[in-house]
TIROLUM-827335 format. One record per residue (C-alpha): residue in one letter; x, y, z; residue number from 1. Coordinates in steps of 0.25 Angstrom, whole numbers, always signed. Layout:
<vexkol><rest>a</rest><X>X</X><Y>Y</Y><Z>Z</Z><nr>NUM</nr></vexkol>
...
***
This chain:
<vexkol><rest>m</rest><X>+61</X><Y>+162</Y><Z>-153</Z><nr>1</nr></vexkol>
<vexkol><rest>f</rest><X>+52</X><Y>+164</Y><Z>-141</Z><nr>2</nr></vexkol>
<vexkol><rest>r</rest><X>+39</X><Y>+159</Y><Z>-149</Z><nr>3</nr></vexkol>
<vexkol><rest>r</rest><X>+32</X><Y>+150</Y><Z>-143</Z><nr>4</nr></vexkol>
<vexkol><rest>t</rest><X>+33</X><Y>+136</Y><Z>-149</Z><nr>5</nr></vexkol>
<vexkol><rest>k</rest><X>+20</X><Y>+126</Y><Z>-149</Z><nr>6</nr></vexkol>
<vexkol><rest>p</rest><X>+23</X><Y>+113</Y><Z>-144</Z><nr>7</nr></vexkol>
<vexkol><rest>e</rest><X>+23</X><Y>+103</Y><Z>-154</Z><nr>8</nr></vexkol>
<vexkol><rest>p</rest><X>+13</X><Y>+91</Y><Z>-154</Z><nr>9</nr></vexkol>
<vexkol><rest>e</rest><X>+17</X><Y>+77</Y><Z>-150</Z><nr>10</nr></vexkol>
<vexkol><rest>p</rest><X>+17</X><Y>+69</Y><Z>-163</Z><nr>11</nr></vexkol>
<vexkol><rest>v</rest><X>+7</X><Y>+59</Y><Z>-161</Z><nr>12</nr></vexkol>
<vexkol><rest>v</rest><X>+13</X><Y>+45</Y><Z>-163</Z><nr>13</nr></vexkol>
<vexkol><rest>t</rest><X>+4</X><Y>+34</Y><Z>-170</Z><nr>14</nr></vexkol>
<vexkol><rest>p</rest><X>+8</X><Y>+20</Y><Z>-169</Z><nr>15</nr></vexkol>
<vexkol><rest>k</rest><X>+13</X><Y>+14</Y><Z>-181</Z><nr>16</nr></vexkol>
<vexkol><rest>p</rest><X>+8</X><Y>+1</Y><Z>-183</Z><nr>17</nr></vexkol>
<vexkol><rest>g</rest><X>+16</X><Y>-12</Y><Z>-178</Z><nr>18</nr></vexkol>
<vexkol><rest>g</rest><X>+23</X><Y>-1</Y><Z>-166</Z><nr>19</nr></vexkol>
<vexkol><rest>k</rest><X>+22</X><Y>-2</Y><Z>-152</Z><nr>20</nr></vexkol>
<vexkol><rest>g</rest><X>+11</X><Y>+9</Y><Z>-151</Z><nr>21</nr></vexkol>
<vexkol><rest>r</rest><X>+19</X><Y>+18</Y><Z>-142</Z><nr>22</nr></vexkol>
<vexkol><rest>p</rest><X>+33</X><Y>+27</Y><Z>-144</Z><nr>23</nr></vexkol>
<vexkol><rest>t</rest><X>+47</X><Y>+21</Y><Z>-141</Z><nr>24</nr></vexkol>
<vexkol><rest>p</rest><X>+50</X><Y>+26</Y><Z>-126</Z><nr>25</nr></vexkol>
<vexkol><rest>t</rest><X>+60</X><Y>+36</Y><Z>-125</Z><nr>26</nr></vexkol>
<vexkol><rest>r</rest><X>+73</X><Y>+32</Y><Z>-119</Z><nr>27</nr></vexkol>
<vexkol><rest>k</rest><X>+70</X><Y>+39</Y><Z>-106</Z><nr>28</nr></vexkol>
<vexkol><rest>e</rest><X>+56</X><Y>+31</Y><Z>-104</Z><nr>29</nr></vexkol>
<vexkol><rest>a</rest><X>+64</X><Y>+19</Y><Z>-109</Z><nr>30</nr></vexkol>
<vexkol><rest>e</rest><X>+75</X><Y>+20</Y><Z>-98</Z><nr>31</nr></vexkol>
<vexkol><rest>a</rest><X>+64</X><Y>+25</Y><Z>-86</Z><nr>32</nr></vexkol>
<vexkol><rest>l</rest><X>+57</X><Y>+10</Y><Z>-91</Z><nr>33</nr></vexkol>
<vexkol><rest>a</rest><X>+70</X><Y>+3</Y><Z>-89</Z><nr>34</nr></vexkol>
<vexkol><rest>r</rest><X>+73</X><Y>+9</Y><Z>-75</Z><nr>35</nr></vexkol>
<vexkol><rest>a</rest><X>+59</X><Y>+6</Y><Z>-71</Z><nr>36</nr></vexkol>
<vexkol><rest>k</rest><X>+61</X><Y>-9</Y><Z>-74</Z><nr>37</nr></vexkol>
<vexkol><rest>a</rest><X>+75</X><Y>-10</Y><Z>-68</Z><nr>38</nr></vexkol>
<vexkol><rest>r</rest><X>+68</X><Y>-5</Y><Z>-55</Z><nr>39</nr></vexkol>
<vexkol><rest>a</rest><X>+59</X><Y>-14</Y><Z>-55</Z><nr>40</nr></vexkol>
<vexkol><rest>p</rest><X>+61</X><Y>-27</Y><Z>-46</Z><nr>41</nr></vexkol>
<vexkol><rest>r</rest><X>+66</X><Y>-39</Y><Z>-53</Z><nr>42</nr></vexkol>
<vexkol><rest>t</rest><X>+68</X><Y>-50</Y><Z>-43</Z><nr>43</nr></vexkol>
<vexkol><rest>r</rest><X>+59</X><Y>-53</Y><Z>-31</Z><nr>44</nr></vexkol>
<vexkol><rest>k</rest><X>+68</X><Y>-47</Y><Z>-21</Z><nr>45</nr></vexkol>
<vexkol><rest>e</rest><X>+67</X><Y>-34</Y><Z>-27</Z><nr>46</nr></vexkol>
<vexkol><rest>r</rest><X>+53</X><Y>-36</Y><Z>-29</Z><nr>47</nr></vexkol>
<vexkol><rest>a</rest><X>+52</X><Y>-38</Y><Z>-14</Z><nr>48</nr></vexkol>
<vexkol><rest>q</rest><X>+60</X><Y>-25</Y><Z>-11</Z><nr>49</nr></vexkol>
<vexkol><rest>r</rest><X>+51</X><Y>-19</Y><Z>-20</Z><nr>50</nr></vexkol>
<vexkol><rest>a</rest><X>+39</X><Y>-22</Y><Z>-14</Z><nr>51</nr></vexkol>
<vexkol><rest>r</rest><X>+44</X><Y>-19</Y><Z>+1</Z><nr>52</nr></vexkol>
<vexkol><rest>e</rest><X>+48</X><Y>-5</Y><Z>-4</Z><nr>53</nr></vexkol>
<vexkol><rest>v</rest><X>+33</X><Y>-3</Y><Z>-9</Z><nr>54</nr></vexkol>
<vexkol><rest>r</rest><X>+28</X><Y>-10</Y><Z>+5</Z><nr>55</nr></vexkol>
<vexkol><rest>t</rest><X>+36</X><Y>+0</Y><Z>+14</Z><nr>56</nr></vexkol>
<vexkol><rest>e</rest><X>+32</X><Y>+11</Y><Z>+6</Z><nr>57</nr></vexkol>
<vexkol><rest>n</rest><X>+16</X><Y>+8</Y><Z>+6</Z><nr>58</nr></vexkol>
<vexkol><rest>s</rest><X>+19</X><Y>+6</Y><Z>+21</Z><nr>59</nr></vexkol>
<vexkol><rest>r</rest><X>+27</X><Y>+20</Y><Z>+23</Z><nr>60</nr></vexkol>
<vexkol><rest>h</rest><X>+13</X><Y>+26</Y><Z>+16</Z><nr>61</nr></vexkol>
<vexkol><rest>i</rest><X>+5</X><Y>+19</Y><Z>+25</Z><nr>62</nr></vexkol>
<vexkol><rest>r</rest><X>+11</X><Y>+23</Y><Z>+38</Z><nr>63</nr></vexkol>
<vexkol><rest>e</rest><X>+12</X><Y>+38</Y><Z>+34</Z><nr>64</nr></vexkol>
<vexkol><rest>a</rest><X>-3</X><Y>+37</Y><Z>+29</Z><nr>65</nr></vexkol>
<vexkol><rest>m</rest><X>-6</X><Y>+31</Y><Z>+44</Z><nr>66</nr></vexkol>
<vexkol><rest>k</rest><X>+1</X><Y>+43</Y><Z>+50</Z><nr>67</nr></vexkol>
<vexkol><rest>t</rest><X>-5</X><Y>+54</Y><Z>+40</Z><nr>68</nr></vexkol>
<vexkol><rest>g</rest><X>-19</X><Y>+48</Y><Z>+38</Z><nr>69</nr></vexkol>
<vexkol><rest>d</rest><X>-16</X><Y>+48</Y><Z>+24</Z><nr>70</nr></vexkol>
<vexkol><rest>e</rest><X>-29</X><Y>+38</Y><Z>+17</Z><nr>71</nr></vexkol>
<vexkol><rest>r</rest><X>-21</X><Y>+33</Y><Z>+5</Z><nr>72</nr></vexkol>
<vexkol><rest>y</rest><X>-11</X><Y>+26</Y><Z>+13</Z><nr>73</nr></vexkol>
<vexkol><rest>l</rest><X>-20</X><Y>+20</Y><Z>+25</Z><nr>74</nr></vexkol>
<vexkol><rest>l</rest><X>-22</X><Y>+7</Y><Z>+25</Z><nr>75</nr></vexkol>
<vexkol><rest>p</rest><X>-35</X><Y>+3</Y><Z>+21</Z><nr>76</nr></vexkol>
<vexkol><rest>r</rest><X>-41</X><Y>+1</Y><Z>+36</Z><nr>77</nr></vexkol>
<vexkol><rest>d</rest><X>-38</X><Y>+15</Y><Z>+38</Z><nr>78</nr></vexkol>
<vexkol><rest>k</rest><X>-43</X><Y>+21</Y><Z>+24</Z><nr>79</nr></vexkol>
<vexkol><rest>g</rest><X>-56</X><Y>+28</Y><Z>+22</Z><nr>80</nr></vexkol>
<vexkol><rest>p</rest><X>-65</X><Y>+39</Y><Z>+29</Z><nr>81</nr></vexkol>
<vexkol><rest>v</rest><X>-73</X><Y>+29</Y><Z>+40</Z><nr>82</nr></vexkol>
<vexkol><rest>r</rest><X>-58</X><Y>+23</Y><Z>+45</Z><nr>83</nr></vexkol>
<vexkol><rest>r</rest><X>-54</X><Y>+38</Y><Z>+45</Z><nr>84</nr></vexkol>
<vexkol><rest>f</rest><X>-67</X><Y>+42</Y><Z>+55</Z><nr>85</nr></vexkol>
<vexkol><rest>i</rest><X>-65</X><Y>+31</Y><Z>+63</Z><nr>86</nr></vexkol>
<vexkol><rest>r</rest><X>-49</X><Y>+35</Y><Z>+65</Z><nr>87</nr></vexkol>
<vexkol><rest>d</rest><X>-54</X><Y>+48</Y><Z>+67</Z><nr>88</nr></vexkol>
<vexkol><rest>y</rest><X>-65</X><Y>+44</Y><Z>+78</Z><nr>89</nr></vexkol>
<vexkol><rest>v</rest><X>-55</X><Y>+35</Y><Z>+85</Z><nr>90</nr></vexkol>
<vexkol><rest>d</rest><X>-46</X><Y>+48</Y><Z>+85</Z><nr>91</nr></vexkol>
<vexkol><rest>s</rest><X>-54</X><Y>+57</Y><Z>+91</Z><nr>92</nr></vexkol>
<vexkol><rest>r</rest><X>-59</X><Y>+49</Y><Z>+103</Z><nr>93</nr></vexkol>
<vexkol><rest>f</rest><X>-52</X><Y>+48</Y><Z>+116</Z><nr>94</nr></vexkol>
<vexkol><rest>s</rest><X>-51</X><Y>+31</Y><Z>+118</Z><nr>95</nr></vexkol>
<vexkol><rest>i</rest><X>-49</X><Y>+24</Y><Z>+132</Z><nr>96</nr></vexkol>
<vexkol><rest>v</rest><X>-37</X><Y>+19</Y><Z>+123</Z><nr>97</nr></vexkol>
<vexkol><rest>e</rest><X>-29</X><Y>+31</Y><Z>+125</Z><nr>98</nr></vexkol>
<vexkol><rest>l</rest><X>-27</X><Y>+28</Y><Z>+139</Z><nr>99</nr></vexkol>
<vexkol><rest>i</rest><X>-25</X><Y>+13</Y><Z>+140</Z><nr>100</nr></vexkol>
<vexkol><rest>i</rest><X>-10</X><Y>+13</Y><Z>+140</Z><nr>101</nr></vexkol>
<vexkol><rest>p</rest><X>-8</X><Y>+22</Y><Z>+151</Z><nr>102</nr></vexkol>
<vexkol><rest>l</rest><X>-20</X><Y>+13</Y><Z>+158</Z><nr>103</nr></vexkol>
<vexkol><rest>l</rest><X>-12</X><Y>+1</Y><Z>+155</Z><nr>104</nr></vexkol>
<vexkol><rest>i</rest><X>+0</X><Y>+8</Y><Z>+161</Z><nr>105</nr></vexkol>
<vexkol><rest>v</rest><X>-7</X><Y>+12</Y><Z>+175</Z><nr>106</nr></vexkol>
<vexkol><rest>t</rest><X>-13</X><Y>-2</Y><Z>+176</Z><nr>107</nr></vexkol>
<vexkol><rest>l</rest><X>+0</X><Y>-9</Y><Z>+173</Z><nr>108</nr></vexkol>
<vexkol><rest>l</rest><X>+6</X><Y>+0</Y><Z>+185</Z><nr>109</nr></vexkol>
<vexkol><rest>l</rest><X>-6</X><Y>-3</Y><Z>+193</Z><nr>110</nr></vexkol>
<vexkol><rest>g</rest><X>-5</X><Y>-17</Y><Z>+191</Z><nr>111</nr></vexkol>
<vexkol><rest>y</rest><X>+10</X><Y>-18</Y><Z>+195</Z><nr>112</nr></vexkol>
<vexkol><rest>s</rest><X>+9</X><Y>-10</Y><Z>+207</Z><nr>113</nr></vexkol>
<vexkol><rest>g</rest><X>+7</X><Y>-21</Y><Z>+217</Z><nr>114</nr></vexkol>
<vexkol><rest>a</rest><X>-4</X><Y>-16</Y><Z>+224</Z><nr>115</nr></vexkol>
<vexkol><rest>q</rest><X>-16</X><Y>-25</Y><Z>+225</Z><nr>116</nr></vexkol>
<vexkol><rest>a</rest><X>-26</X><Y>-14</Y><Z>+223</Z><nr>117</nr></vexkol>
<vexkol><rest>l</rest><X>-18</X><Y>-7</Y><Z>+211</Z><nr>118</nr></vexkol>
<vexkol><rest>m</rest><X>-18</X><Y>-20</Y><Z>+203</Z><nr>119</nr></vexkol>
<vexkol><rest>q</rest><X>-32</X><Y>-20</Y><Z>+203</Z><nr>120</nr></vexkol>
<vexkol><rest>a</rest><X>-34</X><Y>-7</Y><Z>+200</Z><nr>121</nr></vexkol>
<vexkol><rest>s</rest><X>-25</X><Y>-10</Y><Z>+187</Z><nr>122</nr></vexkol>
<vexkol><rest>q</rest><X>-34</X><Y>-20</Y><Z>+183</Z><nr>123</nr></vexkol>
<vexkol><rest>v</rest><X>-46</X><Y>-11</Y><Z>+185</Z><nr>124</nr></vexkol>
<vexkol><rest>v</rest><X>-40</X><Y>+1</Y><Z>+176</Z><nr>125</nr></vexkol>
<vexkol><rest>m</rest><X>-37</X><Y>-10</Y><Z>+166</Z><nr>126</nr></vexkol>
<vexkol><rest>l</rest><X>-50</X><Y>-16</Y><Z>+164</Z><nr>127</nr></vexkol>
<vexkol><rest>a</rest><X>-57</X><Y>-3</Y><Z>+164</Z><nr>128</nr></vexkol>
<vexkol><rest>t</rest><X>-47</X><Y>+1</Y><Z>+153</Z><nr>129</nr></vexkol>
<vexkol><rest>f</rest><X>-52</X><Y>-11</Y><Z>+145</Z><nr>130</nr></vexkol>
<vexkol><rest>l</rest><X>-66</X><Y>-8</Y><Z>+148</Z><nr>131</nr></vexkol>
<vexkol><rest>f</rest><X>-66</X><Y>+6</Y><Z>+144</Z><nr>132</nr></vexkol>
<vexkol><rest>v</rest><X>-57</X><Y>+4</Y><Z>+131</Z><nr>133</nr></vexkol>
<vexkol><rest>i</rest><X>-69</X><Y>-7</Y><Z>+127</Z><nr>134</nr></vexkol>
<vexkol><rest>v</rest><X>-79</X><Y>+3</Y><Z>+130</Z><nr>135</nr></vexkol>
<vexkol><rest>d</rest><X>-71</X><Y>+13</Y><Z>+123</Z><nr>136</nr></vexkol>
<vexkol><rest>l</rest><X>-70</X><Y>+4</Y><Z>+111</Z><nr>137</nr></vexkol>
<vexkol><rest>v</rest><X>-86</X><Y>+1</Y><Z>+112</Z><nr>138</nr></vexkol>
<vexkol><rest>v</rest><X>-90</X><Y>+16</Y><Z>+111</Z><nr>139</nr></vexkol>
<vexkol><rest>l</rest><X>-80</X><Y>+18</Y><Z>+100</Z><nr>140</nr></vexkol>
<vexkol><rest>r</rest><X>-85</X><Y>+8</Y><Z>+91</Z><nr>141</nr></vexkol>
<vexkol><rest>i</rest><X>-101</X><Y>+13</Y><Z>+94</Z><nr>142</nr></vexkol>
<vexkol><rest>r</rest><X>-97</X><Y>+28</Y><Z>+90</Z><nr>143</nr></vexkol>
<vexkol><rest>v</rest><X>-88</X><Y>+24</Y><Z>+78</Z><nr>144</nr></vexkol>
<vexkol><rest>r</rest><X>-99</X><Y>+15</Y><Z>+73</Z><nr>145</nr></vexkol>
<vexkol><rest>k</rest><X>-110</X><Y>+27</Y><Z>+74</Z><nr>146</nr></vexkol>
<vexkol><rest>e</rest><X>-99</X><Y>+36</Y><Z>+69</Z><nr>147</nr></vexkol>
<vexkol><rest>l</rest><X>-98</X><Y>+28</Y><Z>+56</Z><nr>148</nr></vexkol>
<vexkol><rest>a</rest><X>-112</X><Y>+27</Y><Z>+54</Z><nr>149</nr></vexkol>
<vexkol><rest>r</rest><X>-114</X><Y>+41</Y><Z>+55</Z><nr>150</nr></vexkol>
<vexkol><rest>r</rest><X>-102</X><Y>+46</Y><Z>+47</Z><nr>151</nr></vexkol>
<vexkol><rest>f</rest><X>-101</X><Y>+35</Y><Z>+36</Z><nr>152</nr></vexkol>
<vexkol><rest>p</rest><X>-116</X><Y>+30</Y><Z>+34</Z><nr>153</nr></vexkol>
<vexkol><rest>g</rest><X>-116</X><Y>+17</Y><Z>+24</Z><nr>154</nr></vexkol>
<vexkol><rest>e</rest><X>-101</X><Y>+13</Y><Z>+25</Z><nr>155</nr></vexkol>
<vexkol><rest>s</rest><X>-95</X><Y>+2</Y><Z>+32</Z><nr>156</nr></vexkol>
<vexkol><rest>t</rest><X>-92</X><Y>+1</Y><Z>+45</Z><nr>157</nr></vexkol>
<vexkol><rest>r</rest><X>-83</X><Y>-13</Y><Z>+44</Z><nr>158</nr></vexkol>
<vexkol><rest>g</rest><X>-73</X><Y>-12</Y><Z>+54</Z><nr>159</nr></vexkol>
<vexkol><rest>t</rest><X>-74</X><Y>+3</Y><Z>+58</Z><nr>160</nr></vexkol>
<vexkol><rest>t</rest><X>-75</X><Y>-4</Y><Z>+74</Z><nr>161</nr></vexkol>
<vexkol><rest>w</rest><X>-63</X><Y>-11</Y><Z>+73</Z><nr>162</nr></vexkol>
<vexkol><rest>y</rest><X>-55</X><Y>+1</Y><Z>+66</Z><nr>163</nr></vexkol>
<vexkol><rest>a</rest><X>-60</X><Y>+10</Y><Z>+77</Z><nr>164</nr></vexkol>
<vexkol><rest>i</rest><X>-56</X><Y>+2</Y><Z>+88</Z><nr>165</nr></vexkol>
<vexkol><rest>s</rest><X>-44</X><Y>-2</Y><Z>+84</Z><nr>166</nr></vexkol>
<vexkol><rest>r</rest><X>-40</X><Y>+12</Y><Z>+82</Z><nr>167</nr></vexkol>
<vexkol><rest>s</rest><X>-45</X><Y>+17</Y><Z>+96</Z><nr>168</nr></vexkol>
<vexkol><rest>m</rest><X>-37</X><Y>+6</Y><Z>+102</Z><nr>169</nr></vexkol>
<vexkol><rest>q</rest><X>-24</X><Y>+12</Y><Z>+98</Z><nr>170</nr></vexkol>
<vexkol><rest>m</rest><X>-17</X><Y>+23</Y><Z>+104</Z><nr>171</nr></vexkol>
<vexkol><rest>k</rest><X>-22</X><Y>+37</Y><Z>+97</Z><nr>172</nr></vexkol>
<vexkol><rest>f</rest><X>-5</X><Y>+40</Y><Z>+94</Z><nr>173</nr></vexkol>
<vexkol><rest>m</rest><X>-4</X><Y>+24</Y><Z>+89</Z><nr>174</nr></vexkol>
<vexkol><rest>r</rest><X>-16</X><Y>+24</Y><Z>+79</Z><nr>175</nr></vexkol>
<vexkol><rest>m</rest><X>-14</X><Y>+24</Y><Z>+65</Z><nr>176</nr></vexkol>
<vexkol><rest>p</rest><X>-17</X><Y>+30</Y><Z>+55</Z><nr>177</nr></vexkol>
<vexkol><rest>k</rest><X>-14</X><Y>+41</Y><Z>+64</Z><nr>178</nr></vexkol>
<vexkol><rest>a</rest><X>-26</X><Y>+49</Y><Z>+72</Z><nr>179</nr></vexkol>
<vexkol><rest>k</rest><X>-29</X><Y>+64</Y><Z>+67</Z><nr>180</nr></vexkol>
<vexkol><rest>v</rest><X>-41</X><Y>+69</Y><Z>+75</Z><nr>181</nr></vexkol>
<vexkol><rest>k</rest><X>-37</X><Y>+71</Y><Z>+90</Z><nr>182</nr></vexkol>
<vexkol><rest>i</rest><X>-47</X><Y>+67</Y><Z>+101</Z><nr>183</nr></vexkol>
<vexkol><rest>g</rest><X>-61</X><Y>+75</Y><Z>+102</Z><nr>184</nr></vexkol>
<vexkol><rest>q</rest><X>-58</X><Y>+79</Y><Z>+88</Z><nr>185</nr></vexkol>
<vexkol><rest>a</rest><X>-72</X><Y>+80</Y><Z>+80</Z><nr>186</nr></vexkol>
<vexkol><rest>l</rest><X>-71</X><Y>+72</Y><Z>+68</Z><nr>187</nr></vexkol>
<vexkol><rest>p</rest><X>-76</X><Y>+77</Y><Z>+54</Z><nr>188</nr></vexkol>
<vexkol><rest>e</rest><X>-90</X><Y>+73</Y><Z>+48</Z><nr>189</nr></vexkol>
<vexkol><rest>d</rest><X>-84</X><Y>+69</Y><Z>+35</Z><nr>190</nr></vexkol>
<vexkol><rest>y</rest><X>-73</X><Y>+58</Y><Z>+33</Z><nr>191</nr></vexkol>
<vexkol><rest>r</rest><X>-76</X><Y>+55</Y><Z>+18</Z><nr>192</nr></vexkol>
***
């Protein structure tokens, strides 16, 4: 009664000549196959609806990856260790672009004040802001190129300047993928 029974070995099925070469599917397997075929879109409208659902799901994955930094679902322009380093490098430094909105509001207020001296001061502030932004971007380009040559020797740096500049021109809270480092934080040496 309490003896262990040895499992019986499964019989080896040898296909008979002229047969189909596989066992007949069970009822459960046949019904599952029929249900799968019934779910497959048949008309153009159903195929378009299914394609829309797939696109929506992919977009959701991409949006979630942009928030969390999951490399599997990032866009091709954001993938790889070089791009990850550039994101971290740009996010770890203070940029004049962080102050551009408050400076533009000040220049607008000064410009609409009605006093000639304040209007001229607003123009000077505006020009100085643009000059500082241009100098900041040139310095960023030089430093990013230097760091990429040091950290990733032999890697292609094509498109990295534009990637760094476009990321630095965004306000920090608007950057996608989201910033993972704080301003002034030291970056790791290895990004591979």
